[in-house]
N, C-alpha and C positions, 0 to 999 in steps of 0.2 A: 686621540682627541683632537679635533680640528677647531681652529679659531679663525674667523674671518672678520676683519674690521671693515665696516662700511666707510670707505675712504676713497675721496676722489682717487808647447812643443811643436806641433806641426799640424797644419790644417789639413783636414780631410773631411769628406762627407758632403752634406748639403751645401752647394755653392762654395767648394774649396777654392775655386777661382771663379770670378764672374764670367759666365759663359752666355751663349745665345742659342736659342732653340726656335726654329721657324721664324727667325728674324726678331724674336722677342727676348729681352734681357731676362736672365734667370736671377731672381732675387736670392741674395745670400743671407744666411742666418748662422751666426757664429756664437759659440759658447766659449768663454774664457774661464778656465779652472784655476783657482788660487789655493795653494796648499797652506797648511798651518805652520806654526812655529817649529823650528828645528827639522822640518821636512823638506823634501824636494819633489819635483813634479812626478817622479816615478810612483809616489805614493797614491797618485790619482789615476793610475793606469787602468784599473778596472772600470772606474766611472767614465773615464775618457773613451774607452772602448764601447761601452754601452751607448754613450751619446753619439758616437760616430755611426754605430749601427742603426741608430734611430734617425740618421740623416743629417745631423748637424756637423758643420765644420767646427773643429775643436783646437784650441790653443791652450797650452799649459805652461806659461812662463815661470821661471824661477825668480825668487826675490830674496833679498838679504833680511831674513826675518828678525835677526838679533842685532846685526851691525847698524841697520838703519831704522828710523822710526816708521810707523805705518804711513804717516803723511809723506815722508820722503820716498818710500817705496811706491806710493800711489803716483807720484810725479814721474818716476821712472817708467812705471807701467803705462801711464798715459802716453808718453812718447812712443812706446812700442805699439799701443793700440791704434794710434793714428796712422800706422802703416798698414793696417789690415784692411783689405778690400771687402767690405761687408755692408749690407743694408740694415741689418739688425744685429745688435750686440748684447748678448745675455752674459751675466756673470754668475758662476756657481762657486761659492767659496767656503772652505772649511776652516773653522776655528779662527785664528788670528787673521787669516786671509779675508774673512768677512769685514774686519775693521779696516784693512787696506782698501777694500772695495767701497766702504762707506766714504772714506776720504776722497777716493777717486771720483765717485759719482756726485758727491756734494760740490766738488770744486770744478768739475768739467761737464756741465750739462750739454755741451756741444757734441758729446759722443753720440753715435747712432742709437736709436731707441731700442729698448729691450727691458728685460726683467732681471732682478737680483734674487738668488736663492742662497741663504746662508745655512750652513750645517754646523750646529754646535758652536756658533760664534758668541763669545762673551761680550756682547754689545754694551753691557753695563760695567765691564771690567771683570777681572778675575780675582777671586778671593785667594786662590792658590798662589798666583803670581805675587800678590801684595804681601802674602805671608812669607814667601821665600826670598823675595828681593832683598830685604835687609840682612839676610844671613851671609856672613863672609864666605867667599868663594862660590857657594851654591847660587847666591843671588846674581852672580855674573852671567848665569845661563840665560837670563831674560834680557840682558843688555838694553838696547833702546826700544824694545817692543813695548815698554811701559809708557813711553811718552805719547800722549794722545792716543793711547791704546789700552793695554792690559791694566793700567792703573784705573781706568774708568773715567779719567778726566779729559774733557774736551773732545770726546768722541762725537762725530757729526750727528745732528739731530734730524736732519731732513736730507733726502736724496732725490726727490722729484720723479720717482718711478716706482712701479710695483715692487714690493719687497716681501718675499715669503721666507719664513724661518722654520726649518726642521729642528726640533728640540728633542734631544735624547733623554730618556728617563731610566735607562738601565745602568745602575751605578757600578760599573766595572772599570778599573783602571788604577794606576799608581797614585792618583790624586785622591782616592777615596778617603784615606785617613783625615784629610783636611776638611772633608765635606760630610763627615759622618752625621747621620740624622737629617740631612737636607736632601731634597729632591735634586738629582743630578744625573749626568751621563758618565760619572766617574772622573770628570775633569772640569766640567762647567756646570754650575748650578742652573736649574730651570729658570730661576728669577734673573740670572745674569744674561740669559739668552733672549730675554724678552725686551722689546724696545718699542716706544710709542710710534715710531715711524713705520713699523711693519704693517703692511696691509693684509697679511694673512700669516697665521702660524699654525703648526701642527706638532703635537707631541707624539713621539714614537718610542716604543720599548726597544731601544737600541743604545749601545755604548758610544762614546765619543769617537773612537776609531772605527767601530763597527758600521757606522752609517756610510762610510766610504765604500763598503762592499755589499751592503744590504740591497737586494732587489726591490724591496718595498720603498726604501728611501729613494731609489732611482725612479720608481713610479711616481712618487710625490714630486720629484724634481721635474720630470717630463710634463706632468699635468700642469704644474704651475707655469712653466715656460710657455705652454700652449694657451692657457686660459686665464692665468692670474689668480687661480684658486687651487686649493688642495682637494 
């Protein structure tokens, strides 16, 4: 089900380096991939490969998902992105990575133009994280990701660019017992993945992790990056 709001690692692929052809500069178009909590860039390998084959330059930096807050990670990411030679900068972010992206894009409108796609991002905070955080020992697993992040408090409300959200509705995952009876992807509730700043959103019958490997999810991503619609 699609919803459209009427609202104003290593680089390879399309423009991996700014080149020239026939005396004309080749425009570069880069996609930055952001992983979710407890993950590393390798988890985005399938998606990165598909984007590169589609002609995009791809970068998948690691960030400290638990040790630092999403806002702190956004600042470190900004310093890295400023070094990328690109004319257009898209961000595709999974889960917590989407909250990092929101902080990044809200605070740094000077970045090259582009679009944001979030995959299963709990933009309204995470019920599971809020439930587990107070539990001794177990709660430590979320660390500083709660601050202006998974708590749902002080998450950015505007980002100044097109934002499309892919929201999973296949409830498969270890978080399911916390979300029993609620529409979710097994880790994030559908309601948590919705945000008023989104310019488009689409629901897909896919689990939280499954969307990283789904050919249909990739089709949605590519379409949104190209057109701003799903």
